[in-house]
N, C-alpha and C positions, 0 to 999 in steps of 0.2 A: 504494500500500500504506500502510495506517495501522497503527501499533503503539502500544498503550497501555503506557507505562512507569509503574510504581507505585513511588514512593519510600516504602516501607512504614514507618510509624511509628504503628501503632494508628489511632485515630480522627483523628489529625493527618496521616495519609498524604497526600502530594501526588500529583497525577495529571498526566502529560505525554503528549500525543498527538503522536507523530512522524508527519507526513504527507509521504510521498514521492510526488510525481506529476511525471513527465517531468523528472526531475532537479531539480525545484524543491522545496526543503525548507522545511517550515513546522513550528514547534513550538508546540503549543497547551498552555498551562499552566493547570490547573484547581484551584481552591481546594477543600479538603476540607469547608469549612463550608457549601457550597451545599446547600440543602434540596431533597429530593424528598419532597413531602408532609411527614411528621413526622420523617424521618431525614435527617441530613446525608450527603453522599457518603462521608465517612470512616466514619461509623457503619454505613452500608449495606455498605461494603467488608468490615467485620468480621463481618457477619452472614450473608452469602451466599457461595456459591462464586465463584471468579473468572470462571467461564463465565457465571453468572447476572449478575454485576456488569457484565461486558462488554455483555450484552444490554440491561440496564437503561440503562447509560451511553449506548450507541449510540442507543437510542430517545429518551432524554431530550434529547440534544443534536443529533439528526439526523445523527449520524456513524456510518458503517459500519465499526466496529472489531472485528476478529476475532482479531488477534494481540496478545500481551501479553508483558511482561518485568517481573519484580518484583525490585527492588533494596532490600534491607532496610537501614534506617539503622544498625542494630546491626552488620551485616556491613561497612558502609562505614567505620564508626569502627574496627572491628577491623583492616580493611585499612590504614587510615591509621596505626594504632598499629604495625603490623608493617612497613609499607613506606614510610610518608610522613613520619614524625617524624625530626627530626635527633637528634644525640646528647644534646641538652639536653631532649628530650621535647617539642619544639615544631615547628610547621610555619609557614612564611612564607606569608602570605595578603595579597592586595591588597584592603583594605577600602574600599568605594566611598563610604561616608558615615558620619557619626557616628550611632549608634543604640544602644539597649539591647535585650537579648533574654534572657529567662529567667534573670534575675539577673546577667547579665554586661553590661559596657559596652564598646563598641567605638568606635574613632576612625578617621577617614578616613586612608588611607595604608597603607604596608606595616607589618604587625604580625606578630609571632611568637606564635601561639596554641597553648596546650596542649590536651589532649584534651577536657577539660571545657568550655573555651571554644569549641572546634570543634563540640561537641555542641550548645551553645546557638546557635551561628552558623548551623547548618543545620536547626534544628527550626522547623517551621511557625509563623508568627505574622503578624499584620498589624503593621507597624512603627509606631513612635510618630508618624511623619509620615503615617500612613494608607495607606501603599503596600504592595504585595505583592512587595517586592524579595527576599524569602527564596527565591523561585524561582531568581533569578540566583545567589544564594549556594550553593544546592544544586548547580546546574549547574557553578559554578566549582570546587567541591571535587571533583566527579566528573572534570572535565577535568584538574585538577592531578594526580589519581591516575592517570589514563589516560596522561598524559605520562611519569610515572615508571615505568609498568609495561607499556605497550603501544605498539608502533611502528605508525604509521598505514599499514599495508599489508594488502591483501586476503589475502596468505599467512598473516598473523597470525590472521585470523579463522578460516581453515581449521584452523590448528594448534591454536587454543585453543577450538574449538567444543565439544568434550567437557567442558572445564572450565566453560564458561559454562552448559551444560546441567546440570551437577552442582551448581553453587553459586548458581543463580538460578532462581526459579520462572518458567517460560516455556513457550510452545508454538511457538517459532520453530524451523524446520528450517534446515539449512545454506544452502539456496537463499535463504530469507528474509534470513539474516544477510549473505550476500554481496550481495544487492540493496541492503540498507541501507548496507553498507560502500561499495559503488560510488557510491551517491547522496551519501554524506558526502564521499568523496574528490573527486567531480566538482565540488562547489561551490567547491573551492579555498579561497581566503581570503574569499570572499563571505560576508557575515553572513546567518545564517538568519533568516527572518521569524519573529517571536515574538509570540504573542497571549495575553494574560492573560485568564482568565475567573474573575471579572468584571473588566472593563477599568476603568482609573482614571476617576473621574468618574461612574461608573454605579452606585455602591453607597453605602449609608450605614453608619455605624459605631454600635455599641451599647456604652454604658458608657465607663468610663475605661480607659486603657492598663493591661494588655493588652486591646485591643479585641476585640469579636466582630463578625462580619459581619452587617449588618442587611439591610434591603430592597434589592433590586437592580432597576434599570430595564433590563430585557432589550433594549429597543429601542435602547439606547446601546451594545450589544455586537455585535461581528462574529460571534462564536459564541454562540448563544442557547439558553436552556433552552426548548425548544419544547413539551414535554409532561412532566409529572411523575407 
């Protein structure tokens, strides 16, 4: 089963494909700047229905994805404000490296970030070192919030199914969610295989920082744009 997770943020929306096959979990992380003819994936996502986007996305990358779940960045920040911030209005985050993002500067190590800094921290960009580490940061914040609000049990999925349906755009039924939960719990502490699209060393950058994504050598990618 493959599920497309959309971290929705306009044309900067990030796309994650969760691929569960025989208890082997793979996460494919796709940049919104990838062009399908004249439109980027982020722009296409804004212009067509999610059902059409799934069809185009599946065809373009040779992936058969029929399920989706949309998580809006604005809702994530609202949840962080309501449940994740300490009394001083900050949240402790393990920053992996020194970098700048959207007018904010971050340093490696434990930092206490306010809501504006967290917004910059998880907003899509190509980092000053040319890497797409923002995918990791988005996942880290989602995991931090999950630890604060959800216990890793299948009974929790059943209990909160109606809430998930109400507050996220998705076409997942309870069976789908239980299958995903079973696969997640089955991996235990094993690290999930993660694939960036495009992969490091396969793309060029345009302009000065903040960079834009330039040409991509698809032959250097495990997941390839096969048709646009």
